[in-house]
N, C-alpha and C positions, 0 to 999 in steps of 0.2 A: 428252959430256958431258949425263947423263940430268935430265930434269928433271920435277919434279912442283909441281904447284900447291894447295895451301890457301886455300880460301878463309874467312873470318874465323881469321888464321891467328896472331894477333897475338898472342892470352891465352888462358888458362883450356885449353879442352881440344884448343882450335887451337896454341897455342903447341907443346902438349906432341906434336902428331901432325906438325909441322915438326919440332922434335927428333929423333922418332925418326925419321923420313925422309930426315932429313938425315947419321945413322948409315949408312945404306943406301947412302950416297954418291951421292945425287940432289942436286940443287941446287935446294934449295925457293925456290919462288915464295912470298914470304907477301903474301897478299890481307890489306885492311884499307881499311875505309872512312874512320873518324875519328884514332884515339890513336895521334901519331905515335910520344908517349913508348913506350907498350906494344911499338908496331911497331920500334922501335928495340932496345928489350931484349932482344926474341926474336932481332933479326938478331946483334946482339952475343953474346947466348948460343949460337948456330949456330956465328958465327966464333970465338969463345973456344975451342972442340971440335977447330979445325982444319977443318971444313968450309964448304960453300958455299950461300948465299942470296941474295935479293935481295926486294926488299921493289917491290908493284903497287898504288897507293892508287886503288880504284875502289868504288864502290855496289853490289855486286852486283845488286840490285832494280834497276838502271836499263838495260835494255836498249841504248842510247844509250851509257853509259860502257862498258858492257862490250866493244861493238863498236869504240869509242873508245879504249879503252887497251889491253882485251888484243888485239884483231884487229890493232893498229898492233906491238904486242912481235910477232906470228905473222908479221907482214909484213915487219917487221925482222931475224927470225931464222929463215928459211923451214929452214934445215938443222936446228934446236932443236927436238926431239919433247918436248911434254909427255906423257909414258907412264904419267904417274899422277894423276890429277885426284882430290884430296877434299871435296866439298862440305859443309863444314863451317860456313858462315855462317849464322846463328841469332840472331832476338828472340824475347822474350815479351810479349806487352802484354794480361796478363788480366783476363778481365773476364765474370760472369755472361752470357748472351747477350742478355737483354731488356735489358741496358744497354749494350749494346756499340757503340760508336761507330765508325760506316763507315772510317774512317781506321787503328780497331783493328785490324778483319779485313783491309782491304785490305795496310796494310803488313805484316803478320804472314804473311798471303799472297805478297807480292811476294817479302818477303826470304826464306822457308824454300822457298817453292814452285816461282816462276817462274824465280826464281837456277838453281837445277836444269836448267830445259829454256835459257835461254838461255847458259848455259855449257858445260854438257854438248853443247849442240846443236854449239857452235863448236868442241870441241874432237874430236868424236867419228870426224871424217872423215880425220882423220891416225891417228888408230889403228887404222880399218881399212887404210887403205893399207898400214900399217905395219905390219899383223897381228897389232900389240900391244898392249895396254893395260889399266889397273886403274882403273874409277872404285869410291870408294866414298862411300857418303852416308853420312851423320850426321842420323840420325832420331830416336826418342824413344820413351821407354817411353807417352807420352801418345798418339802415332802408331799404336800397337798395344791398349792398354786404352782410352785415352780416359781425360779429367781433366777435372775440373767446374772452371767456370771457364776452362778453356783450349779451348773451341770451335774457336777459332779456328787456335790449335799443333796440338791435336790433327788438325785436319782438314788441315792442309798437311801436315804429318807423314805423315798416313795416304796422300797423294796421293802421296809421295815413294816412298812402301814399294811401293806399285802401280807407279809408274814403274820402280823398280829389278826388280821380277821381269818385266814386258814387255821393257826394253830388252835386260835379260841374255838374252832368247831372240833379240831380233833380229842380235847382235853376238856371239854364242858360236862362231861358226864361223871369226870371224875370232882368234882366242884374244885378246879382251878380255871381262875379267869384269866384272863390276858387280853390288855387295853394296852393303847395308845394315847399320849398328853401330847400334843401339838403348838408349841409354846411361841409366839408372833417374837417381839424385841422385847429382850426381856434385859435389865442393865446388868450385865456380868463382864469379864474378863474379853469375852467372846464374842462381845459387841462394841467395847470399848474405842474399836479403829472407824465405828460407823458415826454418821453425818446424825446425830440427834434430833439435830432442830428440823433439818430438811424431813425428816423421817417420821418425827410424831407429828408433823400436818396432816400424813394421809391416816392417823390412828384415832378413831372416831374419840377416843379418849383421852386424845391430846397430850400422850405419854408414854414412855417405856416402861413395863412390867416390871416387879420384883420378884423376885428367884422364892421368896414366901409364896409370892400369887399362885406358884405353880407347885408349890412343894405342900400346903396344904390338900390339893385337889388328888394328888397322889399318895396321902396318907388317907385320904377315905378311900380312893380306890382299892388300896392295901387293907382294907377294914371290913367288918367280915358285914357294915350297913351295904356294901356294895356287892351284896353276893350274887344277884340277880343281873350285872352289868357285866357282857363279856363282849370282843370283840369289837369295840366302841374305840373313834378316833376322836377325843374331846379337844378342841382348841382354848388355848388361854394368850388372846391376842390382842386385847381392849378393842375390839370390833373389828378388826384391821380387813380380817376375809372371814366372811363367814357364808 
């Protein structure tokens, strides 16, 4: 059985990614932190299609939880290799920098940036030993362009973009690819508080994207068809910023 881990995989873009990878015959490990109901729905959707998945509840921003939950699973399943990792978990806590609270900075950094380090470091050794792996980091238009009111989020996502390019150079010889996908405005819970009517006027395609339009690209990057593609940041934004 081939395994894929999707952080923040219970809803939105994460749910769509989990479904797409399960259709590639991966057993998808759906990570989530709070919403048991949404996680159960994602699991049920995958199983209803005859595919396999399981839930893994832990906070990606906590090194202790990553070690205790993910680390324990790895110890108990030494022959089950997680060969695809999608670092998707993320949060926004928007505020102008002059009014940004310490916790708004550090919470966003921990969930969006430090989690990449904690989880990727945990899984990369086995990928290198087995000479195969796919790491896909979900970043953002904010990390490329920068957006006002999102200095914390933009900084975190820009850091992951830099890490993507550096790690790709470290592990390429071992047939491990590392890429990033940068969604623009995608219709999910994370964007439901935005003024869609005003924002879509700036998008050449005149609409917000759908989670599936991100997940299909992730599925491609996770496949053998993308074997010579690494260190790239691919935007899915309807032409908003290219």
